[in-house]
TIBA-563955 format. One record per residue: residue number from 1; residue in one letter; chain; x, y, z of N, C-alpha, C in turn. Coordinates in steps of 0.2 Angstrom, whole numbers, plus 5000, padded with zeros to 4 digits. Each point is the difference from the previous one (the first is absolute). Layout:
<recs>
NUM,A,A,X,Y,Z,X,Y,Z,X,Y,Z .
...
</recs>
This chain:
<recs>
1,M,A,4520,4791,5016,5003,4998,5006,5005,5005,5002 .
2,I,A,4999,5001,5007,5005,5005,5003,5005,4996,5005 .
3,V,A,5006,5002,4999,5005,4996,5005,5005,5006,5002 .
4,F,A,5000,5000,5007,5005,5004,5004,5006,4995,5002 .
5,E,A,5006,5002,4999,5006,4996,5002,5004,5005,5004 .
6,N,A,5000,4999,5006,5005,5003,5005,5000,5008,4999 .
7,V,A,4994,5003,4999,5000,5007,4999,5001,5004,5006 .
8,H,A,5005,5005,4999,5002,5005,5005,4998,5007,4997 .
9,K,A,4998,5004,5004,4999,5007,4997,5002,5005,5006 .
10,T,A,5006,5004,4999,5002,5005,5005,5000,5007,4996 .
11,Y,A,4996,5004,5004,5000,5007,4997,5006,5004,5002 .
12,K,A,5001,5006,4996,5006,5004,5001,5000,5002,5008 .
13,S,A,4994,5001,5003,5000,5002,5007,5003,4994,5005 .
14,G,A,5001,4994,4997,5003,4995,5004,4995,4995,5003 .
15,V,A,4993,5002,4998,4995,4995,5002,5000,4994,4996 .
16,D,A,5000,4994,5004,4999,4994,4996,4993,4998,5000 .
17,A,A,4997,5001,4994,4993,4999,5000,4998,4992,4999 .
18,L,A,5005,4997,4996,4999,4993,4999,5007,4997,5001 .
19,R,A,5000,4994,5004,5006,4997,5002,5000,4993,4999 .
20,G,A,4999,4998,4993,5001,4993,4998,4993,4997,5000 .
21,I,A,4996,5002,4994,4993,4997,4999,5001,4995,4995 .
22,D,A,4996,4994,5002,5000,4994,4995,4993,4998,5000 .
23,F,A,4996,5000,4994,4994,4997,5000,4998,4999,4992 .
24,E,A,4995,4996,4999,4998,4999,4993,4992,5000,5000 .
25,I,A,4997,5004,4995,4993,5001,4999,4999,4997,4993 .
26,K,A,4995,4995,5000,4999,4996,4993,4994,5004,4997 .
27,D,A,5000,4998,4993,4995,5004,4996,4993,4998,5002 .
28,G,A,4995,5005,5001,4993,4999,5002,4999,5000,5007 .
29,E,A,5005,5001,5004,5000,5001,5008,4997,5006,5002 .
30,F,A,4997,5000,5006,4997,5007,5003,5004,5000,5007 .
31,V,A,5004,5005,5000,5005,5000,5006,4999,5007,5003 .
32,F,A,5000,5000,5007,5000,5006,5004,5007,5001,5003 .
33,I,A,5002,5006,4999,5007,5002,5004,4998,5004,5006 .
34,I,A,5001,4998,5006,4998,5004,5006,5007,5002,5004 .
35,G,A,4999,5004,5004,5005,5002,5005,4999,5007,5003 .
36,K,A,5004,5001,5005,4999,5007,5004,5003,5005,4995 .
37,S,A,4998,5006,5002,5003,5006,4996,5008,5000,5001 .
38,G,A,5003,5001,4994,5008,5000,5001,5003,4993,5000 .
39,S,A,4996,4995,4999,5002,4993,5000,5004,4998,4993 .
40,G,A,4998,5004,4995,5003,4999,4993,4996,4997,4995 .
41,K,A,4993,5000,5001,4996,4997,4995,4999,5004,4994 .
42,S,A,5000,5007,5001,4999,5005,4995,5006,4999,4995 .
43,T,A,5006,5000,5003,5006,4999,4996,5000,4994,4996 .
44,L,A,4997,4994,5003,5000,4994,4996,4995,5001,4994 .
45,M,A,4995,5003,5001,4995,5002,4994,5003,5004,4995 .
46,K,A,5004,5005,5002,5004,5004,4995,5005,4996,4996 .
47,C,A,5003,4995,5003,5005,4996,4997,4996,4996,4994 .
48,I,A,4994,4998,5001,4996,4997,4995,4999,5004,4994 .
49,T,A,4998,5006,5001,4999,5005,4995,5006,5004,4997 .
50,C,A,5006,4998,5003,5006,5004,4998,5000,5007,5002 .
51,E,A,4996,5002,5005,5001,5007,5002,5006,5000,5005 .
52,E,A,5002,4995,5002,5007,4999,5004,5003,4994,4998 .
53,V,A,5007,5001,5000,5005,4995,4997,5003,4997,5007 .
54,P,A,5000,4993,5000,5003,4997,5006,5008,5001,5001 .
55,T,A,5002,5002,5006,5007,5001,5001,5004,4993,4999 .
56,E,A,4997,4995,5001,5003,4993,5000,4994,4995,4998 .
57,G,A,5002,4995,4997,4995,4995,4998,4997,5001,4993 .
58,N,A,4995,4995,4999,4996,5000,4993,4993,5000,5001 .
59,V,A,4996,5003,4995,4993,4999,5000,4998,4998,4993 .
60,Y,A,4997,4995,4999,4998,4997,4994,4992,5000,4999 .
61,I,A,4998,5002,4994,4993,5000,4998,5000,4996,4993 .
62,D,A,4997,4994,5000,5000,4995,4995,5007,4999,4997 .
63,D,A,5004,4998,5005,5007,4998,4999,5004,5006,4997 .
64,F,A,4998,5006,5000,5004,5006,4998,5002,5004,5006 .
65,N,A,5007,5001,5000,5003,5004,5006,4998,5007,4999 .
66,I,A,4995,5003,5003,4999,5007,5000,5004,5004,5004 .
67,S,A,5004,4997,5005,5004,5004,5004,5007,5003,4997 .
68,S,A,5001,4997,4994,5006,5002,4996,4999,5002,4993 .
69,M,A,4994,5001,4998,4998,5002,4993,5001,5008,5000 .
70,S,A,5001,5002,4994,5001,5007,4998,4994,5004,5002 .
71,R,A,5000,5007,5001,4995,5004,5002,4995,5001,4994 .
72,A,A,5003,4999,4994,4996,5001,4994,4994,4995,4999 .
73,L,A,5001,4994,5003,4996,4994,5000,4994,5001,5006 .
74,V,A,5001,5004,5004,4995,5001,5006,4993,5001,4997 .
75,P,A,4999,5005,4996,4993,5001,4997,4997,4994,4997 .
76,V,A,5005,4996,4997,4997,4994,4997,4997,4995,5005 .
77,L,A,5004,5000,5005,4998,4995,5006,4994,5003,5003 .
78,R,A,4999,5006,5001,4994,5003,5004,4994,4999,4995 .
79,R,A,5001,5000,4994,4994,4999,4996,4997,4993,5001 .
80,Q,A,5004,4995,5003,4997,4993,5001,4998,5000,5007 .
81,I,A,5000,5005,5004,4998,5000,5007,4995,5005,5001 .
82,G,A,4994,4998,5003,4995,5005,5002,5002,5002,5007 .
83,M,A,5001,5007,5001,5001,5003,5007,4994,5004,5003 .
84,I,A,4999,4998,5006,4995,5004,5003,5003,5003,5007 .
85,Y,A,4999,5007,5000,5003,5003,5006,4995,5003,5005 .
86,Q,A,5002,5001,5006,4996,5002,5005,4997,5007,4999 .
87,D,A,5004,5004,4997,4998,5007,4999,4997,5001,4993 .
88,F,A,4998,4995,4996,4997,4999,4994,5004,5003,4994 .
89,R,A,5003,5006,5001,5004,5002,4994,4996,5001,4994 .
90,L,A,4995,5003,5000,4996,5002,4994,5001,5007,4998 .
91,I,A,4999,5001,4994,5002,5007,4997,4993,5004,5001 .
92,E,A,5001,5005,5003,4994,5004,5002,4996,5004,4994 .
93,T,A,5004,5001,4995,4997,5004,4994,4997,4995,4995 .
94,K,A,5000,4994,5001,4997,4995,4996,4994,4997,5003 .
95,T,A,4996,4998,4996,4994,4996,5002,5002,4993,5002 .
96,V,A,4995,4996,5003,5001,4993,5002,5002,4996,4993 .
97,F,A,4996,5001,4995,5002,4997,4994,5007,5001,4997 .
98,E,A,5001,5007,5000,5007,5002,4998,5006,4997,5004 .
99,N,A,4999,5000,5007,5005,4997,5004,5001,4993,4998 .
100,I,A,4995,4996,4999,5001,4993,4999,5003,4999,4993 .
101,A,A,4997,5004,4995,5003,5000,4993,5007,5002,4999 .
102,F,A,5002,5004,5005,5007,5003,4999,5005,4994,5001 .
103,A,A,4999,4996,5005,5004,4994,5001,5000,4996,4994 .
104,G,A,4995,4999,4997,5000,4996,4994,5003,5003,4994 .
105,E,A,5000,5007,4999,5003,5003,4995,5008,4999,5001 .
106,I,A,5002,5000,5006,5008,5000,5001,5002,4993,4998 .
107,I,A,4997,4995,5001,5002,4993,4998,4998,4999,4992 .
108,G,A,4997,5005,4997,4999,4999,4993,4994,4996,4998 .
109,I,A,4994,5000,5004,4994,4996,4998,4997,5005,4994 .
110,P,A,4997,4997,4995,4997,5004,4995,4993,5003,5003 .
111,R,A,4999,5006,4996,4994,5004,5003,4994,4997,5001 .
112,K,A,4998,4996,4994,4993,4997,5000,5000,4994,5006 .
113,S,A,5005,4996,5000,5001,4995,5005,5000,5003,5007 .
114,L,A,5004,5005,5001,5000,5003,5006,4994,5003,5003 .
115,T,A,4995,5003,4996,4994,5002,5002,4996,4994,5003 .
116,Q,A,5000,4995,4996,4996,4994,5003,5003,4997,5006 .
117,T,A,5007,5000,5001,5003,4997,5006,4998,5005,5006 .
118,V,A,5000,5007,4999,4999,5004,5005,4992,4999,5003 .
119,Q,A,4996,4999,4995,4993,4999,5002,4999,4994,5004 .
120,L,A,5004,4995,4998,4999,4993,5003,5003,5000,5007 .
121,V,A,5006,5004,5001,5002,5000,5007,4996,5004,5004 .
122,L,A,4997,5006,4998,4996,5004,5004,4994,4996,5002 .
123,N,A,4997,4996,4996,4994,4996,5001,5002,4995,5006 .
124,I,A,5007,4997,4999,5002,4995,5006,5000,5003,5006 .
125,V,A,5003,5007,5001,5001,5003,5006,4993,5004,5002 .
126,G,A,4995,5000,4996,4994,5003,5002,5000,5007,4999 .
127,L,A,5003,5003,4996,5001,5007,4999,4998,5002,4992 .
128,K,A,4995,4996,4997,4999,5002,4993,4996,5007,5000 .
129,D,A,4996,5002,5005,4997,5006,4999,5004,5006,5003 .
130,K,A,5006,4998,5002,5005,5006,5002,5005,5001,4995 .
131,A,A,5000,4998,4994,5005,5001,4995,5002,5007,4998 .
132,D,A,4995,5004,5001,5002,5007,4998,5001,5005,5006 .
133,A,A,5000,4997,5006,5001,5004,5006,5008,5001,5001 .
134,Y,A,5001,5005,5004,5008,5001,5002,5001,4997,5007 .
135,P,A,5007,4999,5001,5001,4997,5006,4998,5003,5006 .
136,Q,A,5000,5007,5001,4998,5004,5005,4992,4999,5002 .
137,E,A,4997,4997,4995,4992,4999,5000,4999,4993,5003 .
138,L,A,5005,4996,5001,4999,4994,5002,5002,4999,5008 .
139,S,A,4997,4995,5003,5002,4998,5007,5006,4996,5000 .
140,G,A,5003,4999,5006,5006,4997,5000,5000,4992,4997 .
141,G,A,4994,4997,5002,4999,4993,4997,5000,5000,4993 .
142,E,A,4996,5005,4997,5000,5001,4993,5006,5001,4996 .
143,Q,A,5004,5004,5003,5007,5002,4998,5004,4993,5000 .
144,Q,A,5000,4997,5005,5004,4993,5000,4997,4995,4995 .
145,R,A,4994,5000,4998,4998,4996,4995,5002,5002,4993 .
146,V,A,5001,5007,5000,5002,5002,4993,5008,4998,5000 .
147,A,A,5003,5000,5005,5007,4998,5000,5001,4993,4998 .
148,I,A,4995,4996,5003,5000,4993,4998,4999,4999,4993 .
149,A,A,4995,5003,4997,4998,5000,4993,5006,5002,4996 .
150,R,A,5003,5005,5002,5006,5002,4996,5006,4994,5000 .
151,A,A,5000,4997,5006,5005,4994,5000,4998,4994,4996 .
152,M,A,4994,5000,4999,4997,4994,4996,5000,5001,4992 .
153,V,A,5001,5006,4998,4999,5002,4993,5005,4996,4995 .
154,N,A,5006,4999,5003,5004,4996,4995,5000,4992,5002 .
155,N,A,4995,4998,5003,5000,4993,5002,5006,4997,5002 .
156,P,A,5003,5002,5006,5006,4998,5002,5000,4993,5003 .
157,K,A,5006,4997,5001,5001,4994,5003,5001,5001,5007 .
158,L,A,5002,5006,5002,5002,5001,5007,4996,5007,5002 .
159,I,A,4997,5000,5006,4997,5006,5003,5003,5001,5007 .
160,V,A,5003,5006,5001,5004,5001,5006,4996,5006,5003 .
161,A,A,4997,4999,5006,4996,5005,5004,5003,5002,5006 .
162,D,A,5002,5006,5001,5003,5003,5006,4995,5004,5004 .
163,E,A,4997,4996,5006,4995,5003,5004,4994,5002,4996 .
164,P,A,4997,4996,4996,4994,5002,4996,4994,5002,5004 .
165,T,A,5000,4998,5007,4994,5002,5004,5002,5004,5006 .
166,G,A,5005,5003,4999,5003,5004,5006,4995,5006,5002 .
167,N,A,4997,5003,4995,4996,5006,5001,4993,4999,4999 .
168,L,A,4998,4994,5001,4993,4998,4998,4996,4997,5006 .
169,D,A,4994,5001,5000,4996,4997,5006,4999,4992,4999 .
170,P,A,4998,4997,5005,5000,4992,5000,4996,4998,4994 .
171,E,A,4994,5002,4999,4996,4998,4994,5003,5001,4994 .
172,T,A,5003,5006,4998,5003,5001,4994,5006,4996,4999 .
173,S,A,5004,4999,5006,5006,4996,4999,4998,4992,4998 .
174,E,A,4995,4998,5003,4997,4993,4998,4999,5000,4992 .
175,N,A,4997,5005,4998,4998,5000,4993,5007,5001,4995 .
176,I,A,5005,5003,5003,5006,5001,4996,5003,4993,5000 .
177,M,A,5000,4997,5006,5004,4993,5000,4996,4995,4996 .
178,A,A,4993,5001,5000,4996,4995,4995,5002,5001,4993 .
179,I,A,5001,5006,4998,5003,5001,4993,5006,4997,4999 .
180,L,A,5005,5001,5005,5007,4997,4999,4999,4992,5000 .
181,Q,A,4996,4997,5004,4999,4993,5000,4998,4998,4993 .
182,E,A,4995,5003,4997,4997,4998,4993,5006,5001,4995 .
183,I,A,5004,5005,5001,5006,5001,4995,5004,4994,5001 .
184,N,A,5002,4997,5006,5004,4995,5002,4997,4993,4997 .
185,R,A,4993,5000,5000,4997,4994,4997,5001,4999,4993 .
186,S,A,5000,5006,4997,5001,5000,4992,5007,4998,4998 .
187,G,A,5005,4999,5005,5006,4997,4998,5006,5005,5002 .
188,S,A,4999,5006,5002,5005,5005,5002,5003,4998,5007 .
189,T,A,5006,5001,5001,5003,5000,5006,4999,5007,5004 .
190,V,A,4998,4999,5006,4999,5006,5004,5004,5000,5006 .
191,V,A,5004,5006,5001,5004,5001,5006,4997,5006,5004 .
192,V,A,4998,5000,5006,4997,5005,5003,5004,5002,5007 .
193,C,A,5002,5006,5000,5003,5002,5007,4995,5004,5004 .
194,T,A,4998,4998,5006,4995,5003,5004,5001,4999,5007 .
195,H,A,4996,5005,5004,5000,4999,5007,4993,4998,5003 .
196,D,A,4996,4999,4995,4993,4998,5002,4999,4993,5002 .
197,S,A,5000,4999,5006,5000,4993,5003,4994,4997,4999 .
198,N,A,4994,5003,5000,4993,4997,4999,5000,4997,4993 .
199,L,A,5002,5003,4995,5000,4998,4993,5004,4994,5000 .
200,V,A,5006,5000,5003,5005,4994,4999,4997,4994,5004 .
201,D,A,4997,5001,5006,4997,4995,5003,4994,4997,4997 .
202,R,A,4996,5004,4996,4994,4997,4997,5002,4996,4993 .
203,M,A,5005,5003,4997,5002,4997,4993,5004,4994,5001 .
204,K,A,5004,4999,5005,5004,4994,5002,5004,4998,4993 .
205,K,A,5005,5005,4998,5004,4998,4995,5007,4999,5003 .
206,R,A,5005,5000,4995,5007,4999,5002,5002,5007,5003 .
207,V,A,5004,4999,5006,5002,5006,5004,5008,5000,5000 .
208,I,A,5003,5005,4998,5007,5001,5001,5001,5006,5005 .
209,E,A,5003,4999,5006,5001,5005,5005,5007,5002,5000 .
210,I,A,5001,5007,4999,5007,5003,5000,5001,5003,5007 .
211,D,A,5005,4999,5003,5002,5003,5007,5007,5002,5000 .
212,A,A,5002,5006,5000,5007,5003,5001,5004,4998,4994 .
213,G,A,4997,5000,4994,5003,4998,4994,5001,4993,4998 .
214,L,A,4997,4995,5004,5001,4993,5000,4993,4997,4999 .
215,I,A,4999,4994,4997,4994,4996,5000,4999,4997,5007 .
216,A,A,4994,5002,5003,4999,4997,5007,4995,4994,4999 .
217,R,A,4996,5000,4995,4995,4995,4999,4998,5000,4993 .
218,D,A,4999,4993,4997,4998,4999,4993,4995,4994,5001 .
219,E,A,4994,5001,5000,4995,4995,5001,4994,5000,4995 .
220,E,A,4998,4994,4998,4994,5000,4996,4994,5000,5004 .
221,D,A,4994,5003,4997,4994,5000,5003,5000,5003,5007 .
222,S,A,5004,5005,5001,5001,5003,5007,4996,5006,5001 .
223,K,A,5001,5002,5006,4997,5007,5003,5005,5005,5001 .
224,Y,A,4998,5006,5002,5004,5005,5001,5005,4999,5006 .
225,E,A,4997,4998,5005,5003,4998,5006,5002,4992,5000 .
226,Q,A,5006,4999,5002,5001,4992,5000,4997,4997,5006 .
227,E,A,4997,4994,4998,4996,4997,5005,5005,4996,5005 .
228,K,A,4999,5002,5007,5004,4997,5005,4998,4993,5002 .
229,K,A,5004,4995,5000,4998,4993,5002,4999,5001,5008 .
230,P,A,4995,4996,5002,4999,4999,5007,5006,4998,5004 .
231,E,A,5001,5003,5006,5005,4998,5004,4999,4993,5003 .
232,E,A,5005,4996,5000,4999,4993,5003,5001,5001,5007 .
233,K,A,4995,4997,5004,5001,5000,5007,5004,4995,5003 .
234,E,A,5004,5001,5005,5004,4996,5003,4996,4994,5003 .
235,F,A,5003,4994,4999,4996,4994,5003,5001,5000,5007 .
236,S,A,4994,4999,5004,5000,5000,5007,4997,4993,5003 .
237,G,A,5000,4995,4996,4998,4993,5002,4993,4999,4998 .
238,Y,A,4997,4994,5001,4994,4998,4998,4994,5001,5006 .
239,G,A,5002,5001,5006,4995,5001,5005,4998,4994,5003 .
240,V,A,4995,5000,5005,4998,4995,5004,4997,4994,4996 .
241,E,A,4996,5002,4994,4997,4996,4996,5004,4995,4997 .
242,N,A,5007,5001,4999,5004,4996,4997,5006,4998,5005 .
243,A,A,4998,4999,5006,5006,5000,5005,5004,4993,4999 .
244,G,A,4997,4995,4997,5004,4994,4998,5006,5001,4995 .
245,V,A,5000,5006,4997,5005,5001,4994,5006,5003,5003 .
246,A,A,5005,4997,4999,5007,5002,5003,5005,4999,4994 .
247,F,A,5005,5005,5000,5005,5000,4996,5007,4999,5003 .
248,G,A,5004,4997,4998,5007,4999,5003,4999,4994,5005 .
249,D,A,5004,5001,5006,5000,4995,5005,4995,5002,5005 .
250,D,A,4995,4996,5001,4994,5001,5004,5001,4996,5006 .
251,P,A,5000,5003,5006,5001,4996,5007,4995,4995,5001 .
252,N,A,4994,5000,4997,4994,4996,5001,5001,4993,4996 .
253,F,A,5005,5000,4995,5001,4994,4996,5007,4998,5001 .
254,E,A,5001,4994,5003,5007,4998,5002,5003,4995,4995 .
255,G,A,4995,4996,4997,5003,4995,4995,4995,5000,4994 .
256,D,A,5002,4996,4995,4997,5000,4994,4992,4997,5001 .
257,A,A,5000,4995,5005,4993,4997,5001,4995,5006,5003 .
258,D,A,5003,5005,5003,4995,5005,5002,4997,5004,4994 .
259,Y,A,5003,5000,4995,4997,5004,4994,4995,4996,4996 .
260,S,A,5000,4993,5001,4995,4996,4997,4993,5001,5002 .
261,D,A,4996,5000,4995,4992,5000,5002,4997,4994,4999 .
262,N,A,5004,4994,4999,4998,4993,5000,4995,4999,4994 .
263,F,A,5000,5004,4995,4995,4999,4994,5001,4994,4997 .
264,D,A,5006,4996,5000,5001,4994,4997,4998,4994,5004 .
265,D,A,4998,5001,5006,4998,4994,5005,4993,4997,4997 .
266,E,A,4999,4994,5002,4994,4996,4997,4994,5003,5003 .
267,N,A,5000,5002,5006,4993,5002,5003,5000,5008,5000 .
268,Y,A,5004,5003,4996,5000,5007,4999,4993,5003,4998 .
269,E,A,4998,5005,5004,4994,5003,4998,5001,5008,4998 .
270,V,A,4997,5002,4995,5001,5007,4998,4997,5004,5004 .
271,P,A,5003,5005,5003,4997,5005,5005,4995,5004,4997 .
272,A,A,4995,5002,5004,4995,5004,4997,5003,5007,4999 .
273,P,A,4998,5004,4995,5002,5006,4998,4999,5005,5006 .
274,A,A,5005,5004,5001,4999,5005,5006,4996,5006,4998 .
275,E,A,4997,5003,5005,4996,5006,4999,5004,5006,4997 .
276,F,A,4997,5004,4996,5003,5005,4997,4997,5007,5003 .
277,F,A,5004,5004,5002,4998,5006,5003,5004,5006,4996 .
278,F,A,4996,5006,4999,5003,5006,4998,5003,5004,5006 .
279,G,A,5006,5002,4999,5003,5004,5005,5003,4995,5005 .
280,E,A,4999,5002,5007,5003,4996,5005,4996,4995,5002 .
281,T,A,5003,4994,5002,4996,4994,5002,4997,5001,5007 .
282,P,A,4994,4999,5001,4996,5001,5007,5004,4996,5005 .
283,P,A,5000,5003,5006,5004,4997,5006,4997,4993,5001 .
284,E,A,4993,4999,5000,4997,4994,5002,5002,4995,4995 .
285,V,A,5001,5001,4994,5002,4995,4995,5007,4998,5002 .
286,I,A,5004,5005,5002,5007,4998,5001,5000,4995,5006 .
287,E,A,4997,5002,5006,4999,4996,5006,4998,4993,4998 .
288,E,A,4995,5000,4996,4997,4993,4998,5005,4996,4996 .
289,A,A,5004,5003,4996,5005,4997,4996,5005,4997,5005 .
290,K,A,5002,5004,5005,5005,4998,5005,4998,4994,5004 .
291,A,A,4994,5001,5002,4997,4994,5004,4999,4994,4996 .
292,K,A,4998,5000,4994,5000,4994,4996,5007,4997,4999 .
293,A,A,5005,5005,4999,5007,4997,4999,5002,4997,5006 .
294,E,A,4999,5002,5006,5002,4997,5006,4997,4994,5001 .
295,A,A,4993,4999,4999,4997,4994,5000,5002,4995,4996 .
296,E,A,5002,5002,4994,5003,4995,4995,5007,4998,5002 .
297,A,A,5003,5004,5003,5007,4998,5002,5000,4995,5006 .
298,A,A,4995,5002,5005,4999,4995,5006,4998,4993,4997 .
299,A,A,4995,5000,4995,4998,4994,4998,5005,4996,4996 .
300,A,A,5004,5003,4997,5006,4997,4996,5005,4997,5006 .
301,A,A,5001,5004,5005,5005,4998,5005,4997,4994,5004 .
302,A,A,4993,5000,5001,4997,4994,5003,5001,4994,4996 .
303,Q,A,4999,5001,4994,5000,4994,4995,5007,4997,4999 .
304,A,A,5005,5005,5000,5007,4998,5000,5002,4996,5007 .
305,E,A,4997,5002,5005,5002,4997,5007,4997,4993,5000 .
306,A,A,4993,4999,4997,4997,4993,5000,5004,4996,4995 .
307,E,A,5002,5002,4995,5004,4996,4995,5007,4998,5003 .
308,E,A,5003,5004,5004,5006,4998,5004,4999,4995,5005 .
309,A,A,4994,5000,5003,4998,4995,5005,4999,4994,4997 .
310,E,A,4996,5000,4994,4999,4994,4997,5006,4996,4997 .
311,K,A,5005,5004,4998,5006,4998,4998,5004,4996,5005 .
312,A,A,5000,5003,5006,5003,4997,5006,4997,4994,5002 .
313,E,A,4994,4999,5000,4996,4994,5002,5002,4994,4995 .
314,V,A,5000,5002,4994,5002,4995,4995,5007,4998,5001 .
315,A,A,5004,5004,5002,5007,4998,5001,5001,4996,5005 .
316,E,A,4996,5001,5006,5000,4995,5006,4998,4993,4998 .
317,E,A,4994,5000,4996,4998,4993,4998,5005,4997,4996 .
318,T,A,5003,5003,4996,5005,4997,4995,5006,4997,5004 .
319,E,A,5002,5004,5005,5005,4998,5005,4998,4994,5004 .
320,A,A,4994,4999,5002,4998,4994,5004,5000,4994,4995 .
321,D,A,4997,5001,4994,5000,4994,4995,5007,4998,4999 .
322,E,A,5005,5004,5000,5007,4998,4998,5002,4996,5006 .
323,E,A,4999,5002,5006,5002,4996,5006,4997,4993,5000 .
324,V,A,4994,4999,4998,4997,4994,5000,5003,4995,4995 .
325,K,A,5001,5003,4994,5003,4996,4995,5007,4998,5002 .
326,E,A,5004,5004,5003,5007,4998,5003,4999,4994,5005 .
327,E,A,4995,5000,5004,4999,4994,5005,4999,4994,4996 .
328,V,A,4995,5000,4996,4998,4994,4996,5006,4998,4996 .
329,S,A,5004,5004,4997,5006,4998,4996,5005,4996,5005 .
330,E,A,5001,5003,5006,5005,4997,5004,4997,4993,5002 .
331,A,A,4994,4999,5002,4997,4993,5002,5001,4995,4994 .
332,E,A,4999,5002,4994,5000,4995,4994,5007,4998,4999 .
333,S,A,5005,5005,5002,5007,4998,4999,5003,4995,5005 .
334,E,A,4997,4998,5006,5002,4996,5005,4998,4993,4998 .
335,P,A,5005,4994,5001,4998,4993,4998,4994,4997,5005 .
336,A,A,4996,4996,4997,4995,4997,5004,5002,4995,5005 .
337,K,A,4998,4999,5006,5002,4995,5005,4995,4995,5001 .
338,T,A,5001,4994,4999,4995,4994,5001,4998,4999,5007 .
339,A,A,5005,5002,5004,4998,4999,5007,4995,5004,5003 .
340,D,A,4999,5006,4996,4995,5004,5003,4993,4999,4997 .
341,I,A,4999,4995,4995,4994,4998,4997,4996,4996,5005 .
342,V,A,4994,5002,5001,4996,4996,5005,4994,4997,4997 .
343,F,A,4998,4994,5001,4994,4997,4997,4995,4999,5005 .
344,N,A,4994,5000,4998,4994,4998,5004,5001,4993,5003 .
345,D,A,4997,4999,5005,5000,4993,5003,4997,4995,4995 .
346,E,A,4995,5002,4997,4996,4995,4995,5005,4998,4994 .
347,D,A,5004,5005,4998,5005,4998,4995,5006,4996,5002 .
348,K,A,5001,4999,5007,5006,4996,5002,4998,4993,5000 .
349,K,A,5003,4995,4997,4999,4993,5000,5006,4996,5001 .
350,P,A,5000,4994,5004,5006,4997,5001,5003,4997,4994 .
351,A,A,5006,4998,5000,5003,4997,4994,4997,4993,4998 .
352,E,A,4999,4996,5006,4997,4993,4999,4993,5000,4996 .
353,E,A,4996,5005,5002,4993,5001,4997,5001,5001,4993 .
354,V,A,5005,5005,4998,5001,5002,4993,5002,4994,4996 .
355,K,A,5005,4996,5003,5003,4995,4996,4994,4994,4999 .
356,A,A,4996,4999,5005,4995,4994,5000,4995,5002,4995 .
357,E,A,4998,5007,4999,4995,5002,4995,5003,4999,4993 .
358,E,A,5007,5001,4999,5003,4999,4994,5000,4993,4998 .
359,E,A,5001,4995,5004,5000,4993,4999,4993,4998,4998 .
360,S,A,4995,5002,5004,4993,4998,4998,4998,5002,4993 .
361,V,A,5002,5006,4998,4999,5003,4994,5003,4995,4994 .
362,S,A,5006,4998,5001,5004,4996,4995,4997,4993,5000 .
363,E,A,4997,4997,5005,4997,4994,5000,4994,5000,4996 .
364,E,A,4996,5005,5001,4994,5001,4996,5001,5000,4993 .
365,D,A,5005,5004,4998,5002,5000,4993,5002,4994,4997 .
366,E,A,5004,4995,5004,5002,4994,4998,4994,4995,4998 .
367,E,A,4995,5000,5005,4994,4997,4999,4996,5002,4994 .
368,D,A,5000,5006,4999,4996,5002,4994,5004,4998,4994 .
369,D,A,5006,5000,5000,5004,4997,4994,4998,4993,4999 .
370,K,A,5000,4995,5005,4998,4993,5000,4993,4999,4997 .
371,G,A,4996,5004,5002,4993,5000,4998,4999,5001,4992 .
372,D,A,5005,5003,4997,4999,5001,4993,5004,4995,4996 .
373,D,A,5003,4995,5003,5004,4995,4996,4995,4995,4997 .
374,W,A,4994,4999,5002,4995,4995,4997,4998,5003,4993 .
375,I,A,5001,5006,4999,4998,5002,4993,5005,4998,4995 .
376,E,A,5007,5000,5002,5005,4997,4996,4999,4993,4999 .
377,E,A,4998,4996,5004,4999,4992,5000,4995,4998,4995 .
378,L,A,4995,5004,4998,4995,4999,4995,5003,4999,4994 .
379,S,A,4998,4994,4996,5003,4999,4993,4995,5003,4995 .
380,L,A,5002,5001,4994,4996,5002,4995,4995,4994,4998 .
381,N,A,5003,4994,5001,4996,4995,4997,4993,4999,5004 .
382,D,A,5000,5001,5007,4994,5000,5004,4995,5005,4998 .
383,I,A,5003,5006,4998,4995,5005,4998,4997,4998,4993 .
384,D,A,5004,4997,4996,4997,4998,4993,4995,4995,5001 .
385,L,A,5001,4995,5004,4995,4995,5001,4994,5003,5003 .
386,D,A,5000,5004,5004,4994,5003,5002,4996,5004,4995 .
387,I,A,5004,5003,4996,4996,5003,4994,4997,4995,4995 .
388,Q,A,5004,4994,4999,4997,4995,4995,4994,4997,5003 .
389,E,A,5000,4999,5006,4994,4996,5003,4994,5005,5000 .
390,D,A,5001,5006,5000,4994,5005,5000,4998,4999,4993 .
391,D,A,5004,5000,4995,4998,5000,4993,4996,4994,4999 .
392,D,A,5002,4994,5002,4996,4993,4999,4993,5001,5003 .
</recs>
């Protein structure tokens, strides 16, 4: 793990290469350090390898502060770091095999084990048949692969590459980056300082951009150039197709009732969906919609007028009924006058006739009563005699 805490670096010339750098790189990450020339990225890489000591701040590798350690321990640190340089830094008087083995001899790898390790890394970088060649006999890409093999010989946890593809053609650069990616997959942390935008864009790893000694960007799965977000266009309204939409106080709506679409009415009918057009609405559709709206408004006005007339007629009838009820009530409240009662001529009879009729009726009743007295005069003996005679 690599940690930078408020790292400043000012050279004797007064140039501020780093002006407060803070970031953290976890174990097993693949990170690109990018930036313009003179931005401070090379100084940052040198602080990791202890080629430069920060003027202020701290640099930690695996929780060990390398910015304040003694110079005697620097070689020990570098044995744990695999360094790849843009200018290769190969020894011209030694063969490819000897250049790679020399790095192993410095860190104390046994001779027998070292031979097997060198053959292994040469096979990984594809230079097994170039083991006995000298650097000047190799191409730039082949020399860079030798430098990678040399960095791999001690199986480091950290690989630091400063412009590893700066002097190579695109195809060779891709091969070099493929090797570094394979090293990263094996568990090593890889930090690459580069200007190659194509490789950064294709690999899409973490990108830390340095600008004027400060971190301008730190993004995961990023590209060389920061992606710009599309500019938001200023809202200019919804156009004619949504003319009914209004925000704020709309002069066409005076009251709450004007906003109702009557969806909760009993006879509410769901309107048919409107036609959908791409781009601007055709003029004939707009005219048709306006005519339909005017016709609906006229029909609604006529219906409202008819309802008002019906209400007025009902009110007049109700008022007439009330007047009739009042007249009847007044007539019933006045006392009846016998003098005003008139009988038909047939119903009028003199008092003498009425009296004579009453007397005759009473005489007839008396005669009927006398006719019934014979029943009472009969004795039971007479009845019994008649019955006895019949028996004899």
